[in-house]
All heavy atoms as TSV, in Angstrom:
chain	resi	resn	atom	element	x	y	z
A	1	MET	N	N	132.621	141.663	84.694
A	1	MET	CA	C	132.279	140.301	84.933
A	1	MET	C	C	132.002	139.613	83.616
A	1	MET	O	O	131.478	140.189	82.687
A	1	MET	CB	C	131.028	140.207	85.834
A	1	MET	CG	C	131.282	140.621	87.240
A	1	MET	SD	S	129.818	140.518	88.288
A	1	MET	CE	C	129.441	138.839	88.205
A	2	ALA	N	N	132.363	138.387	83.599
A	2	ALA	CA	C	132.151	137.565	82.362
A	2	ALA	C	C	130.705	137.095	82.332
A	2	ALA	O	O	130.019	136.901	83.363
A	2	ALA	CB	C	133.085	136.383	82.331
A	3	PHE	N	N	130.237	136.940	81.121
A	3	PHE	CA	C	128.857	136.484	80.909
A	3	PHE	C	C	128.822	134.969	81.220
A	3	PHE	O	O	129.658	134.183	80.726
A	3	PHE	CB	C	128.404	136.715	79.491
A	3	PHE	CG	C	127.054	136.117	79.208
A	3	PHE	CD1	C	125.922	136.681	79.691
A	3	PHE	CD2	C	126.946	134.961	78.476
A	3	PHE	CE1	C	124.666	136.130	79.433
A	3	PHE	CE2	C	125.717	134.392	78.216
A	3	PHE	CZ	C	124.608	134.967	78.701
A	4	THR	N	N	127.884	134.576	82.011
A	4	THR	CA	C	127.692	133.131	82.257
A	4	THR	C	C	126.325	132.749	81.827
A	4	THR	O	O	125.369	133.484	81.991
A	4	THR	CB	C	127.869	132.791	83.735
A	4	THR	OG1	O	126.906	133.615	84.530
A	4	THR	CG2	C	129.263	133.118	84.263
A	5	ALA	N	N	126.269	131.592	81.196
A	5	ALA	CA	C	124.955	131.077	80.703
A	5	ALA	C	C	124.088	130.733	81.919
A	5	ALA	O	O	124.538	130.266	82.943
A	5	ALA	CB	C	125.184	129.884	79.819
A	6	PRO	N	N	122.789	130.989	81.792
A	6	PRO	CA	C	121.898	130.585	82.873
A	6	PRO	C	C	121.885	129.076	83.049
A	6	PRO	O	O	121.957	128.325	82.105
A	6	PRO	CB	C	120.530	131.107	82.464
A	6	PRO	CG	C	120.663	131.324	80.977
A	6	PRO	CD	C	122.101	131.566	80.682
A	7	ARG	N	N	121.866	128.673	84.331
A	7	ARG	CA	C	121.861	127.259	84.596
A	7	ARG	C	C	120.415	126.720	84.618
A	7	ARG	O	O	119.532	127.346	85.177
A	7	ARG	CB	C	122.467	126.986	85.981
A	7	ARG	CG	C	123.925	127.324	86.053
A	7	ARG	CD	C	124.526	126.990	87.357
A	7	ARG	NE	N	125.895	127.427	87.414
A	7	ARG	CZ	C	126.609	127.455	88.517
A	7	ARG	NH1	N	126.090	127.073	89.635
A	7	ARG	NH2	N	127.842	127.826	88.459
A	8	THR	N	N	120.292	125.630	83.968
A	8	THR	CA	C	118.971	124.977	83.969
A	8	THR	C	C	119.109	123.608	84.574
A	8	THR	O	O	120.099	122.914	84.344
A	8	THR	CB	C	118.383	124.869	82.569
A	8	THR	OG1	O	119.306	124.052	81.817
A	8	THR	CG2	C	118.237	126.175	81.899
A	9	THR	N	N	118.158	123.256	85.416
A	9	THR	CA	C	118.192	121.942	86.016
A	9	THR	C	C	117.226	121.031	85.250
A	9	THR	O	O	116.075	121.411	85.062
A	9	THR	CB	C	117.776	121.958	87.484
A	9	THR	OG1	O	116.481	122.578	87.563
A	9	THR	CG2	C	118.772	122.794	88.303
A	10	PRO	N	N	117.735	119.910	84.799
A	10	PRO	CA	C	116.825	119.042	84.053
A	10	PRO	C	C	115.755	118.470	84.978
A	10	PRO	O	O	116.041	117.979	86.062
A	10	PRO	CB	C	117.738	117.945	83.536
A	10	PRO	CG	C	118.917	117.948	84.407
A	10	PRO	CD	C	119.036	119.386	84.906
A	11	ARG	N	N	114.529	118.551	84.549
A	11	ARG	CA	C	113.410	118.031	85.359
A	11	ARG	C	C	112.935	116.742	84.664
A	11	ARG	O	O	112.652	116.754	83.464
A	11	ARG	CB	C	112.284	119.014	85.455
A	11	ARG	CG	C	112.673	120.208	86.262
A	11	ARG	CD	C	111.458	121.132	86.417
A	11	ARG	NE	N	111.808	122.250	87.228
A	11	ARG	CZ	C	111.506	122.347	88.503
A	11	ARG	NH1	N	110.869	121.395	89.096
A	11	ARG	NH2	N	111.850	123.438	89.203
A	12	PRO	N	N	112.835	115.665	85.445
A	12	PRO	CA	C	112.319	114.455	84.800
A	12	PRO	C	C	110.819	114.598	84.491
A	12	PRO	O	O	110.065	115.182	85.237
A	12	PRO	CB	C	112.505	113.410	85.906
A	12	PRO	CG	C	112.608	114.162	87.166
A	12	PRO	CD	C	113.179	115.523	86.857
A	13	SER	N	N	110.485	114.108	83.345
A	13	SER	CA	C	109.097	114.145	82.944
A	13	SER	C	C	108.387	112.932	83.527
A	13	SER	O	O	108.943	111.855	83.630
A	13	SER	CB	C	108.973	114.180	81.428
A	13	SER	OG	O	109.497	112.989	80.920
A	14	GLY	N	N	107.158	113.135	83.921
A	14	GLY	CA	C	106.392	112.003	84.464
A	14	GLY	C	C	106.587	111.849	85.972
A	14	GLY	O	O	107.186	112.728	86.607
A	15	ARG	N	N	106.097	110.754	86.473
A	15	ARG	CA	C	106.205	110.497	87.912
A	15	ARG	C	C	107.020	109.243	88.162
A	15	ARG	O	O	107.133	108.378	87.268
A	15	ARG	CB	C	104.820	110.337	88.491
A	15	ARG	CG	C	104.013	111.627	88.335
A	15	ARG	CD	C	102.582	111.433	88.747
A	15	ARG	NE	N	102.544	111.128	90.182
A	15	ARG	CZ	C	101.421	110.903	90.851
A	15	ARG	NH1	N	100.304	110.908	90.224
A	15	ARG	NH2	N	101.477	110.641	92.140
A	16	ARG	N	N	107.487	109.060	89.373
A	16	ARG	CA	C	108.211	107.885	89.722
A	16	ARG	C	C	107.235	106.736	89.894
A	16	ARG	O	O	106.119	106.914	90.305
A	16	ARG	CB	C	108.953	108.073	91.045
A	16	ARG	CG	C	110.195	108.828	90.949
A	16	ARG	CD	C	110.977	108.731	92.256
A	16	ARG	NE	N	112.111	109.577	92.158
A	16	ARG	CZ	C	112.203	110.752	92.681
A	16	ARG	NH1	N	111.171	111.273	93.271
A	16	ARG	NH2	N	113.247	111.501	92.523
A	17	HIS	N	N	107.776	105.539	89.646
A	17	HIS	CA	C	106.991	104.361	89.882
A	17	HIS	C	C	106.822	104.179	91.381
A	17	HIS	O	O	107.763	104.473	92.178
A	17	HIS	CB	C	107.701	103.143	89.288
A	17	HIS	CG	C	106.872	101.946	89.200
A	17	HIS	ND1	N	106.714	101.116	90.288
A	17	HIS	CD2	C	106.104	101.419	88.245
A	17	HIS	CE1	C	105.903	100.102	89.967
A	17	HIS	NE2	N	105.527	100.272	88.730
A	18	PRO	N	N	105.689	103.748	91.884
A	18	PRO	CA	C	105.470	103.620	93.310
A	18	PRO	C	C	106.504	102.706	94.031
A	18	PRO	O	O	106.887	102.971	95.166
A	18	PRO	CB	C	104.083	103.004	93.436
A	18	PRO	CG	C	103.354	103.441	92.190
A	18	PRO	CD	C	104.451	103.451	91.110
A	19	LEU	N	N	106.963	101.696	93.338
A	19	LEU	CA	C	107.957	100.822	93.960
A	19	LEU	C	C	109.313	101.522	94.135
A	19	LEU	O	O	109.991	101.320	95.104
A	19	LEU	CB	C	108.179	99.539	93.123
A	19	LEU	CG	C	106.999	98.546	93.154
A	19	LEU	CD1	C	107.267	97.372	92.239
A	19	LEU	CD2	C	106.712	98.104	94.547
A	20	VAL	N	N	109.661	102.375	93.185
A	20	VAL	CA	C	110.878	103.154	93.298
A	20	VAL	C	C	110.758	104.141	94.468
A	20	VAL	O	O	111.699	104.258	95.282
A	20	VAL	CB	C	111.183	103.920	91.976
A	20	VAL	CG1	C	112.373	104.831	92.172
A	20	VAL	CG2	C	111.408	102.950	90.867
A	21	ALA	N	N	109.637	104.790	94.587
A	21	ALA	CA	C	109.412	105.721	95.711
A	21	ALA	C	C	109.485	104.976	97.044
A	21	ALA	O	O	110.044	105.442	98.024
A	21	ALA	CB	C	108.062	106.421	95.546
A	22	THR	N	N	108.898	103.782	97.075
A	22	THR	CA	C	108.875	102.968	98.324
A	22	THR	C	C	110.312	102.587	98.682
A	22	THR	O	O	110.735	102.668	99.840
A	22	THR	CB	C	107.976	101.761	98.142
A	22	THR	OG1	O	106.664	102.197	97.810
A	22	THR	CG2	C	107.963	100.922	99.407
A	23	ALA	N	N	111.056	102.159	97.660
A	23	ALA	CA	C	112.463	101.711	97.917
A	23	ALA	C	C	113.305	102.879	98.417
A	23	ALA	O	O	114.274	102.728	99.164
A	23	ALA	CB	C	113.028	101.155	96.634
A	24	MET	N	N	112.957	104.104	98.031
A	24	MET	CA	C	113.708	105.307	98.463
A	24	MET	C	C	113.360	105.639	99.935
A	24	MET	O	O	114.171	106.115	100.676
A	24	MET	CB	C	113.407	106.454	97.565
A	24	MET	CG	C	113.998	106.316	96.171
A	24	MET	SD	S	113.401	107.557	95.009
A	24	MET	CE	C	113.947	109.082	95.792
A	25	VAL	N	N	112.100	105.413	100.292
A	25	VAL	CA	C	111.636	105.871	101.645
A	25	VAL	C	C	111.891	104.823	102.722
A	25	VAL	O	O	112.148	105.187	103.876
A	25	VAL	CB	C	110.117	106.185	101.511
A	25	VAL	CG1	C	109.555	106.399	102.911
A	25	VAL	CG2	C	109.911	107.416	100.675
A	26	LEU	N	N	111.862	103.553	102.403
A	26	LEU	CA	C	111.924	102.542	103.426
A	26	LEU	C	C	113.226	102.586	104.256
A	26	LEU	O	O	113.151	102.428	105.489
A	26	LEU	CB	C	111.808	101.121	102.798
A	26	LEU	CG	C	110.342	100.716	102.521
A	26	LEU	CD1	C	110.295	99.356	101.916
A	26	LEU	CD2	C	109.538	100.768	103.789
A	27	PRO	N	N	114.432	102.789	103.697
A	27	PRO	CA	C	115.580	102.866	104.571
A	27	PRO	C	C	115.504	104.007	105.610
A	27	PRO	O	O	115.897	103.839	106.721
A	27	PRO	CB	C	116.726	103.090	103.591
A	27	PRO	CG	C	116.239	102.551	102.289
A	27	PRO	CD	C	114.764	102.814	102.257
A	28	LEU	N	N	115.045	105.149	105.135
A	28	LEU	CA	C	114.922	106.281	106.074
A	28	LEU	C	C	113.851	105.988	107.137
A	28	LEU	O	O	114.071	106.275	108.309
A	28	LEU	CB	C	114.525	107.569	105.338
A	28	LEU	CG	C	114.338	108.774	106.208
A	28	LEU	CD1	C	115.584	109.119	106.956
A	28	LEU	CD2	C	113.824	109.957	105.389
A	29	ALA	N	N	112.742	105.420	106.781
A	29	ALA	CA	C	111.731	105.011	107.717
A	29	ALA	C	C	112.250	104.035	108.738
A	29	ALA	O	O	111.992	104.166	109.915
A	29	ALA	CB	C	110.486	104.456	107.006
A	30	ALA	N	N	112.979	103.028	108.299
A	30	ALA	CA	C	113.593	102.042	109.206
A	30	ALA	C	C	114.529	102.710	110.168
A	30	ALA	O	O	114.540	102.400	111.364
A	30	ALA	CB	C	114.284	100.969	108.431
A	31	LEU	N	N	115.327	103.647	109.666
A	31	LEU	CA	C	116.279	104.314	110.516
A	31	LEU	C	C	115.571	105.138	111.593
A	31	LEU	O	O	115.915	105.113	112.755
A	31	LEU	CB	C	117.190	105.240	109.690
A	31	LEU	CG	C	118.171	106.082	110.477
A	31	LEU	CD1	C	119.248	105.188	111.075
A	31	LEU	CD2	C	118.811	107.149	109.590
A	32	LEU	N	N	114.494	105.826	111.227
A	32	LEU	CA	C	113.760	106.631	112.155
A	32	LEU	C	C	113.079	105.734	113.195
A	32	LEU	O	O	113.024	106.130	114.403
A	32	LEU	CB	C	112.716	107.479	111.431
A	32	LEU	CG	C	113.290	108.631	110.579
A	32	LEU	CD1	C	112.188	109.327	109.820
A	32	LEU	CD2	C	114.035	109.619	111.453
A	33	VAL	N	N	112.613	104.612	112.814
A	33	VAL	CA	C	111.971	103.684	113.766
A	33	VAL	C	C	113.004	103.232	114.782
A	33	VAL	O	O	112.726	103.177	115.976
A	33	VAL	CB	C	111.348	102.475	113.020
A	33	VAL	CG1	C	111.011	101.348	113.955
A	33	VAL	CG2	C	110.054	102.927	112.316
A	34	VAL	N	N	114.191	102.890	114.334
A	34	VAL	CA	C	115.246	102.377	115.258
A	34	VAL	C	C	115.705	103.541	116.127
A	34	VAL	O	O	115.866	103.340	117.378
A	34	VAL	CB	C	116.430	101.827	114.412
A	34	VAL	CG1	C	117.632	101.561	115.353
A	34	VAL	CG2	C	116.026	100.553	113.738
A	35	VAL	N	N	115.961	104.690	115.581
A	35	VAL	CA	C	116.491	105.799	116.407
A	35	VAL	C	C	115.486	106.286	117.445
A	35	VAL	O	O	115.852	106.522	118.572
A	35	VAL	CB	C	116.903	106.975	115.429
A	35	VAL	CG1	C	117.230	108.211	116.261
A	35	VAL	CG2	C	118.102	106.572	114.617
A	36	PHE	N	N	114.256	106.417	117.052
A	36	PHE	CA	C	113.259	106.976	117.976
A	36	PHE	C	C	112.418	105.913	118.696
A	36	PHE	O	O	111.506	106.286	119.442
A	36	PHE	CB	C	112.362	107.952	117.233
A	36	PHE	CG	C	113.087	109.159	116.762
A	36	PHE	CD1	C	113.342	109.394	115.455
A	36	PHE	CD2	C	113.521	110.132	117.687
A	36	PHE	CE1	C	114.025	110.506	115.003
A	36	PHE	CE2	C	114.169	111.267	117.268
A	36	PHE	CZ	C	114.456	111.460	115.910
A	37	GLY	N	N	112.716	104.661	118.498
A	37	GLY	CA	C	111.949	103.625	119.199
A	37	GLY	C	C	110.528	103.602	118.773
A	37	GLY	O	O	109.630	103.347	119.589
A	38	GLY	N	N	110.240	103.853	117.529
A	38	GLY	CA	C	108.865	103.963	117.063
A	38	GLY	C	C	108.169	102.656	116.876
A	38	GLY	O	O	106.918	102.640	116.702
A	39	TRP	N	N	108.891	101.564	116.864
A	39	TRP	CA	C	108.254	100.282	116.590
A	39	TRP	C	C	107.160	99.959	117.646
A	39	TRP	O	O	106.071	99.465	117.325
A	39	TRP	CB	C	109.250	99.161	116.510
A	39	TRP	CG	C	108.640	97.893	116.060
A	39	TRP	CD1	C	108.517	96.753	116.823
A	39	TRP	CD2	C	108.071	97.559	114.833
A	39	TRP	NE1	N	107.896	95.777	116.119
A	39	TRP	CE2	C	107.583	96.254	114.841
A	39	TRP	CE3	C	107.857	98.302	113.641
A	39	TRP	CZ2	C	107.003	95.656	113.798
A	39	TRP	CZ3	C	107.242	97.705	112.560
A	39	TRP	CH2	C	106.786	96.356	112.665
A	40	ASP	N	N	107.491	100.227	118.919
A	40	ASP	CA	C	106.504	100.011	119.946
A	40	ASP	C	C	105.266	100.834	119.791
A	40	ASP	O	O	104.142	100.382	120.017
A	40	ASP	CB	C	107.119	100.314	121.361
A	40	ASP	CG	C	108.208	99.309	121.722
A	40	ASP	OD1	O	108.173	98.187	121.251
A	40	ASP	OD2	O	109.132	99.729	122.471
A	41	ALA	N	N	105.434	102.058	119.363
A	41	ALA	CA	C	104.280	102.926	119.134
A	41	ALA	C	C	103.389	102.410	117.954
A	41	ALA	O	O	102.190	102.462	118.049
A	41	ALA	CB	C	104.750	104.352	118.827
A	42	VAL	N	N	104.057	101.904	116.933
A	42	VAL	CA	C	103.314	101.345	115.796
A	42	VAL	C	C	102.516	100.172	116.197
A	42	VAL	O	O	101.342	99.996	115.909
A	42	VAL	CB	C	104.263	101.000	114.645
A	42	VAL	CG1	C	103.554	100.212	113.544
A	42	VAL	CG2	C	104.923	102.268	114.057
A	43	VAL	N	N	103.128	99.235	116.999
A	43	VAL	CA	C	102.444	98.055	117.475
A	43	VAL	C	C	101.285	98.426	118.369
A	43	VAL	O	O	100.175	97.882	118.284
A	43	VAL	CB	C	103.426	97.104	118.193
A	43	VAL	CG1	C	102.691	95.969	118.886
A	43	VAL	CG2	C	104.446	96.560	117.187
A	44	THR	N	N	101.506	99.392	119.267
A	44	THR	CA	C	100.429	99.836	120.213
A	44	THR	C	C	99.273	100.380	119.417
A	44	THR	O	O	98.109	100.079	119.689
A	44	THR	CB	C	100.996	100.832	121.152
A	44	THR	OG1	O	102.081	100.270	121.881
A	44	THR	CG2	C	99.925	101.308	122.133
A	45	GLN	N	N	99.578	101.270	118.460
A	45	GLN	CA	C	98.470	101.860	117.660
A	45	GLN	C	C	97.736	100.832	116.833
A	45	GLN	O	O	96.513	100.827	116.776
A	45	GLN	CB	C	99.022	102.930	116.713
A	45	GLN	CG	C	99.531	104.168	117.452
A	45	GLN	CD	C	98.414	104.918	118.139
A	45	GLN	OE1	O	97.309	104.965	117.638
A	45	GLN	NE2	N	98.685	105.487	119.264
A	46	ALA	N	N	98.467	99.904	116.275
A	46	ALA	CA	C	97.800	98.858	115.479
A	46	ALA	C	C	96.890	97.988	116.302
A	46	ALA	O	O	95.787	97.622	115.917
A	46	ALA	CB	C	98.868	97.978	114.788
A	47	SER	N	N	97.343	97.650	117.543
A	47	SER	CA	C	96.510	96.835	118.384
A	47	SER	C	C	95.307	97.599	118.874
A	47	SER	O	O	94.188	97.074	118.978
A	47	SER	CB	C	97.293	96.284	119.567
A	47	SER	OG	O	97.659	97.341	120.467
A	48	SER	N	N	95.458	98.934	119.082
A	48	SER	CA	C	94.345	99.754	119.513
A	48	SER	C	C	93.299	99.844	118.386
A	48	SER	O	O	92.074	99.753	118.656
A	48	SER	CB	C	94.815	101.175	119.873
A	48	SER	OG	O	95.685	101.120	120.912
A	49	VAL	N	N	93.775	99.983	117.172
A	49	VAL	CA	C	92.816	100.024	116.031
A	49	VAL	C	C	92.110	98.683	115.884
A	49	VAL	O	O	90.906	98.617	115.632
A	49	VAL	CB	C	93.546	100.419	114.732
A	49	VAL	CG1	C	92.678	100.218	113.535
A	49	VAL	CG2	C	94.055	101.844	114.820
A	50	GLY	N	N	92.872	97.557	116.089
A	50	GLY	CA	C	92.246	96.264	116.022
A	50	GLY	C	C	91.210	96.082	117.083
A	50	GLY	O	O	90.101	95.529	116.782
A	51	VAL	N	N	91.435	96.569	118.290
A	51	VAL	CA	C	90.407	96.451	119.339
A	51	VAL	C	C	89.187	97.291	118.984
A	51	VAL	O	O	88.042	96.906	119.186
A	51	VAL	CB	C	91.017	96.891	120.715
A	51	VAL	CG1	C	89.927	97.035	121.760
A	51	VAL	CG2	C	92.056	95.850	121.112
A	52	MET	N	N	89.462	98.496	118.480
A	52	MET	CA	C	88.340	99.405	118.082
A	52	MET	C	C	87.478	98.769	116.990
A	52	MET	O	O	86.273	98.939	116.969
A	52	MET	CB	C	88.890	100.723	117.544
A	52	MET	CG	C	88.405	101.905	118.285
A	52	MET	SD	S	89.218	103.447	117.818
A	52	MET	CE	C	89.446	103.388	116.091
A	53	LEU	N	N	88.116	98.040	116.083
A	53	LEU	CA	C	87.343	97.403	115.001
A	53	LEU	C	C	86.718	96.080	115.448
A	53	LEU	O	O	85.989	95.486	114.687
A	53	LEU	CB	C	88.290	97.143	113.802
A	53	LEU	CG	C	88.818	98.390	113.085
A	53	LEU	CD1	C	89.805	97.984	112.020
A	53	LEU	CD2	C	87.658	99.211	112.535
A	54	GLY	N	N	87.014	95.680	116.666
A	54	GLY	CA	C	86.389	94.466	117.203
A	54	GLY	C	C	87.108	93.199	116.807
A	54	GLY	O	O	86.436	92.127	116.723
A	55	ARG	N	N	88.354	93.215	116.568
A	55	ARG	CA	C	89.081	92.024	116.179
A	55	ARG	C	C	89.951	91.575	117.331
A	55	ARG	O	O	90.522	92.221	118.022
A	55	ARG	CB	C	89.968	92.308	114.973
A	55	ARG	CG	C	89.072	92.615	113.795
A	55	ARG	CD	C	89.939	92.893	112.532
A	55	ARG	NE	N	89.035	93.245	111.493
A	55	ARG	CZ	C	89.084	92.739	110.299
A	55	ARG	NH1	N	89.942	91.811	109.989
A	55	ARG	NH2	N	88.264	93.143	109.362
């Protein structure tokens, strides 16, 4: 067998900016809300929390 150099994957240093992370997650979150009908659940939970807080 021929010698092959070990593969290294470049790792980015530091962390992503929060807006970049949000921009990456929002399309997937929107898709999941549409596919699973989660918007009604979010509205129901938000109104329940609002009632609990007395608003």
